[in-house]
N, C-alpha and C positions, 0 to 999 in steps of 0.2 A: 755497688761492690763489683758488678760485672758489666762492662760496657760493650763487650762483644756479644751480640745476641744470637748469631747463627754460626754453625760450624761451616768453615770454608768448604766449598764443593769438592775440592781435590782431597782435603782431609777426610771428608765424608766417604769418599770412595775407598780409602784405605781402611777406615773403621768398618765399613760394611763388608769388605772382603773378609776380615777377621770374623765378623758375626755370622756370615754365611757358612764358613767352615765349621763354626761352633754348632750350628743347628744341623748340619749334615752329620756331625759326630753324634749329636743327640739322637737322630733317627737310627743310625747304625748301632750305636751303643745301647739304645733303648730296646731294639729288637733282640740283641744278645741277652739283655737282662730279662726280657720276657721268657726267652727259651730256658734260661737258667731256672727261673721259678717253676716252670712246667716240669723240667727234669727232676728237680728236688721233690716234687709232689709224688713221684713214683708212677705217674699216670701217662708219661710221655717219654719216648726215646728219640734221641737225635738221629736224623737220617744220614746216610752216606758216610758212616764211620766218623762223623765229626765228633771231636772230643769235647766233653763238658768243660775241661780246663782251657780249651782254646776259646770257647765263648766267654768263659769267666775272665780270662785275660783281656779279651776284646772289650768287654763291658767296662772293666776297671780302667783300662788305659784310655779308651775313647771318652768316657764320661768324667773320670777323675782328673785326667791330665789335659786332654785335647779340648773338650767342650769348655772347661773352665778357663784355661789359659788364653784361648783365642777370644772368648767373649770379653774377658777382663781387659786384655790389651786393646781390643777394638773400642770398648766403652771408654777406657782411659784416654786413648787418642782423641776421641770425640770430646770428652770432658775438658781436656787440656786445651784443645783448639777453641772450644766454646768460651773458656774463661780467661785465657792468656793470649788469644789471637792465633792466626793461622801459622802453621809450621813453615819454615823456609823450604825452598825447593830441595836443598841438600838434605835437610832433616827428613823430609818426606821420602826422598830417594832411599835413605837408610832404613826408614820404616818399612818400605816395600821389600828391601833386602831381607830384613828380619822376618817379614811375613812369609816370603817364599822359602827361606831356610826352614822355618817351622812347618810349613805345609809339606815340603819334600820330606823332611824328617818324619812327619806323621805318616805319610804314604809308605815310606820304607819300613817303619816300625809295624804298621798294620799288615803289610805284605807278609812279613816273616811270621807274624802271629797267625794269620789266616792260612798259610801253607803248612802250619803245624810245626814250625821250627822254633817257637818261642812261647810255649805254654807255661810261662814262669809266673803268671798272675801279676796283678797290679804292682805289688811290692818287689817283684823280680829278685826275691831272696836267693843268694848263694846258700847252699851249693847247687841249686837248680841252675842249669846252664843253658842259655839261649844261643841262637846263631849270632855271630858277631854283627850281622846287619841290624839286628834288633837294637843292640847297644849303640851302634853308629847312628841309627835313626833318632834315638832318644837324645843323643848328643847334639844333633842338628836342631832339634826342638828347643833345647836349653840355650844353645848359642844364639839362635834366632831371637829368643825372648830377651836375652841380654842386650842385643843390639837395639831392640825396641825400647828397653829400659833406658839405655844411654841417650836415645833420641829424646825421651821425655826429660831426662836430667838436663841436657844441653839447652832444650827449649825453655825450660823453667829458669835456668841460670840466666839466659838472655833476657827474659822478662824482668828478673830481679835487678839485673844491671841497668835496664832502662827505667826502672822504678825504685831507685834507692830509698831505703828507709821505710818502705811500705811492706805490709804483710801480704804475702802472695794469696791469690784467690783460693778459697777453701778447697774446692774440688781438685785444683791442680796440686795443692799441697798434699792432699790425701793420696793422689795418684803417685806422687814422688815417694811418699813414705811406703806405699805398698810395693812399688818396684824396688825400693831399697831393701825392704824385707825379703823380697824374692831373690834379689841378687846375692845377698849374704847367705841365705839358706840354701840356694841351689848350688853353691860352691861345694856342698857336701855330696850331693848326688853326682856332680861333675867329677869330683875326686874319685869316688868309688868306681864310676864307669870307666874313666880314662886310665886310672892308675891300676885298678884291680881287675874289673870285669872284662874289659876289651882284651888286654894281653892274655888273660886266662882263657877266654873263649877262642882266641886265635891260636892257642897252643904254645904261646911264647913262654908261659910259666905253667907248671903242672898243678900247683895247689894255690888255694886262696885262704886268707885269714877271714873266716866267716864272721867273727865277732866285730872286727873292724868294719867290714862291709855293711853289716846291719846297723852299726852305730852311725856310720856316715849317712846311711839311708834315712834313719830317723832324725838325725840332725836337720835333714831337709823335710822329712815327712810330716812332722807336726806343724812347723811354721807354714807348710803348704796349706793347712786348714785355714790359717789366718789370711793367707794370700787370697783364698776364696772368699772369706768372710768380709774382709775390709772393703771391697767394692760394694757389697751389699750394705755395709754401714755408710758408704758414700751416698748411696741412694737414700737411706733412711734419714741421715743427718741433713743433707744439703738439697735434696730434691723433693721428698715426700711433703715437707712443710709447704712448699710452693704448690704442689699438686692439690693439696686440700684447701689452699687459699689462706694459709696462715704464715707465720714467720718462725725462723729457727730460734730455739730457746737460747743457745749459747754457742758462738763460734769458737771461743777459747776452750770450752769443755770438749768440743769435738776434736780439736787439735791435740789436746792433752791425752785423750783416750787413744788416738792413733800413735802418739809417741810411746805410750805405755805398752801398746801391742808390739811396737818395734823392739822395745827393750826386753819384754818378758815372753815372747812367743818362740824365740829361737833356742835358748839354753835349757830346753825341757824335753829333749827327745828320749831320755831314759825312761820316762813314764810309759813309753810303749815297750820297754824292755825290762819291766819289773820282774818278770819270771825268767829272765835270761841269766844263766850262770856266767861268771867271768867278770862281772861288774861289781865293785865293792858296794855294799848296802848304803854306806855313808853318802856316796855320790848319787845314788838313786834318791835318797832322802832329800839332798840339796835340790835336785831337779824337780821333785814333787812339790817342794815349797815354792819354787819359782813358777811351777805350773799353776798353783792356786792363786798366784799374784794376778794372773790373767783374768780372774773373776772380777777384779776391781774395774777395769775399763768396760767390761761387759755390763756390769751393774750401772755404771755411769751412763752408758748408752741407753739402757732401759729407762733410767730416770729421765734423761733428756728427751727421749721420744714421747713418753707419756706426758711430760710437762708441755711439750709442743702441742700435743693433741688436746690437752685440757685448756691451754691458753686459747686455742682456736675455738673450742666449744663454748668457753665462757664469753668470748668476744661475740658469739652468735646468740647470746642470751641464755645459755644452759644454766640450770640451777640444780642443786642437790649434789650428792657425792659422785654419781656416775652419769648425770644428765648430759655431760659433754659427749658421751659415746654416741648418743642418738644424732648428734650434729655432724658426725663424720660422713664423708661421701661414699657410703657403702656400695653405691651403684657404679662407681668409677673403678675399672679394673686396674688402672695405674696405681691406685691406692690399695685396693682390696687384696691383690695378690701379694705385695710386699708385707701388708699388715698381717695376713695369715702366716707368712713366713716368720714374722716377729713372734707370733704366739707359739709357733712350733719350736722356737729357739729356747723356750722355757724348759720343756722336758728334754730337749737335746742337750742343753747346758747341764741339767741335773745328771743326765747319763754320763756326761764328760767328767763330772766330779767323781762318779763311781769308778770310771775307768782309770782315773789318775790316782786314786787312793790305793795304797799298797795292799791293804787287807782285802778290800772289796774287789780289787782287780783279780785276786786269786780265784774268786768265784766265777767271774765272767771272761777271763783271759782266753783268747782263741775260741770262744763260743760265738754263735751267731748273734748274740746280744750286741757285740761290737759292730757287726754289720748293720743291725737295726739302728744303733746310735748314729752311725755314719750316714745312713739314709735320712735321718731326721735333720742332721746338721747340714750336709751338703745338698742332698736331693730334695729337701723341703725348704729350709730357711734360705739357703743361698739361691737355689734354682728358682723358687717362686719369686724371689726379689728380682732375679735376672729377667724372668718372664715379664714382670710388671714394668721393669725398665725398658724392655724391648718394645712394649706397646706404645711408648712415645719416642724412643730413640730411633727405631727403624723408620717410622714415617718422617721424622725430622730429617734423617740423613737421605732418605729416598725422595723427599719432596712430595709426600702424600699425607692423607689424613685417615685416622681410624674412624670407621663408620659406627653408628649405634649398634648395628647388627654384629659387627666384630667385637665391640666392647661387651655385648651381651654374651657372645660365645666365649670370651675371655673369662667372664665371671663363672660361666658353667665349667670351663676348663679348670679353674682354680678349685672349685668344689669337687670335681672328679678327682683331681690330684689328692686332695685332702682325704677323700674316702679311700682311694687306693692305697695311699701311704699309711693310713690308720690300720687297715687290714695287714699290709705287708710288714711294716716296721713293728707294729704291735705284736704280731705273731713271732717275729724274730726275737724281740725282747723276752717274751714268755718262754719260747723254746730254748733260748740261751740260758735262762735261769734253770732249766731242766737239764742242761749239759749238752745240748745239740751243738756239734762242731760247726765252725765256719769253713769255707774253702773246700767243701766236700759235696760230691754228688749224692743222689739218693742211695741210702743203704739201710737195711734193717739190722745190720751187724749180727747176722745169723739169728734173727728173730729175738734179739735181746729185749727183755721187757722194757728196759729204759729207752731203747731206740724206738720201740713201737709207740711210746708216749709222744714222740716228736711228730709223728706222721700227720695228725690233724692240723697241727700248726703249719706244717709244710704245705698242706693243701690250702690253708688260709693265705699263706704267702703267695701261692700261685694265683688265687683269686685277686689279691691286691695287686700283683704284678700285671695281671691282665687289664685291670681297671686303669692302672698307671699308663699302660701302653696306649689305651684309648686317649688318655690325657696328652700323651706325646703327639698322637695323630692330630688332636685338636689344636695344639699349640703350633704345629707345623703348618696347618691350614691357615691359622691367623698370621703367622710370620710371612708365609708366601704371599698372602693377600697384601700385607702392609708393605712388602718390598716391591711387588710387581703389579698388583691389580687394583689397589685402593684408589679412590679419586685423588687427583692431583690437588695439592693445596699446601698451606703453611702449617706445620705443627711446631709448637713451642718446645725448646729445650729448657725445661723448668729448672731454675736455680733460685733457691730461697734467699731472701734477705734476712738479716739478723734482727731479732726483736730490739726495740728501742732501749729497753731497760737492761740489756745484756752488757756485761763488762767489756771494756776495750781489750782487744787481743794483744798480749805482749809479744814483742819481737823475739823473745828467747826461744820460742818454738821453731824459729828459722835458723837456730844455731846448730847446723848440721854436724860440725866437728864435735860438739859436745855430745849430742845424742848418739851418733855413730860410735864415738869413743866409748861411751858407757855400755853400749850394746856389745862391742868387742871385748871389753873388760869382763862383762858377765859371761860371755861365751868362753873366754879363756879360763875363768874361775871354774865353770861347770865341766869343761872338757879336757883341759891340759893334762892333769894328773891321771884321770882314767885312761886317756889315750896312750900315755907313756907306759902305763901298766899293761894295757892290751898288747902293746908291741913287745915289751920286755918279757912278759910272761904269756906269750901267745899260746893259745891252744893249738893242737896239731892242725896243720893246714888240710884242706879238703880238695879232692879232685872234683871235677864237674859231674853232675848226674842229669840224665835225661829220662824222665819217668813216663814219657808219652810215646 
């Protein structure tokens, strides 16, 4: 299935550059997260008049946008180079252009956040108004990522032209689907930034249509979750079977699940706006139905993964209903970290069903429950899978090997992460059910009895946040070792073969016109009439507010 066994050295440099920026963002964003949990406990005050909302914005932007986007693009460059051959010099040149645009944009955005000119939080909701430089920096990040996406598309098209009638390698196919998803959904955030927020922050227009701005953000904001998740699925489907020594259950099932994510993850943004006035309930209902369709590829993935594990265990002589579990390589951090991420996706997915349900959402909307859910989905499922991938990807790209001591440290790091996240996210979920708000610093609300109930949970969040920060220090030690200090050697880029009994993969999955066409039709059905209504019956425009 894959005849190119090693990532080209020049492509490896490009991939590593992205991954280094991702882990720098993890260090800085993780420190901001630790400070947040300490402030919320009421036992700690920030020094030097630093605003809580400055570090909240720093944490969200660096971890939610920078860490994820850079790691994903670096990983996908490596995966595509590994499975479809080295990039051309021209493509690699444009890959570096994309990288530097994203990096400069990140630096500009971070600068305006840190000097206190952009404490608008991760969602940068209007009518909160940031410095124009903040929006300009975000624009550079998005444009840079688009360039990287087109590099992948052009390279994949070249492979297809050279191999007519063949199904593209699975990892490359998945990378193309994920960047297609990103390109379509980030049009929403690009539109609100360029057409609304930038002119408004520059003073070219006095007021902004807040409802349109939020709708464009969530047209982007929910598919963003799947842009994070799909690379984790790439690792689960195509790499973990090889790591454990088994074979992939089904290539075609993996491709079908990715196509379904492309179709059903974009026209669903209204489920983040269920409490928002100005949107007709019928269209909220339509988008909630489409949201629940995403459950199908998630369950397909769960089935495929556990089928892979069971097939492997049975091949090693496992008997009984769960005997295969004992045969899995629990001492291998490359497997252990992503597997723990998979387990955490079960409660994370259940919480997502609560958030997307119109009635249950009324209980948890804008409470810290939502933050707890977010940390299970992104900060556990996705991030632990990325850590597990880094344990073979970085040494493969840097020409080194992971020692037994580092593997053992990685197992400890995963356990530390699980303990910290159980404290922090668990406390967030319970406090959210008691009504504790998200996006707010410590307050007893004039010693309100209800607010005083939240304080023990906020202290538990601080305990969990501190343990998680220890986990960040551990993973940074491991990554630094793998990149610069580990013994020189050859590390495999594991790509699984498909099980012999699997069905042949049909070529219809490569019919991009069909799938993109269906995705666009679904988006037009879900958004056209509501958008016309928002513009024709626009609420009063808002001037900008700076509350810091």
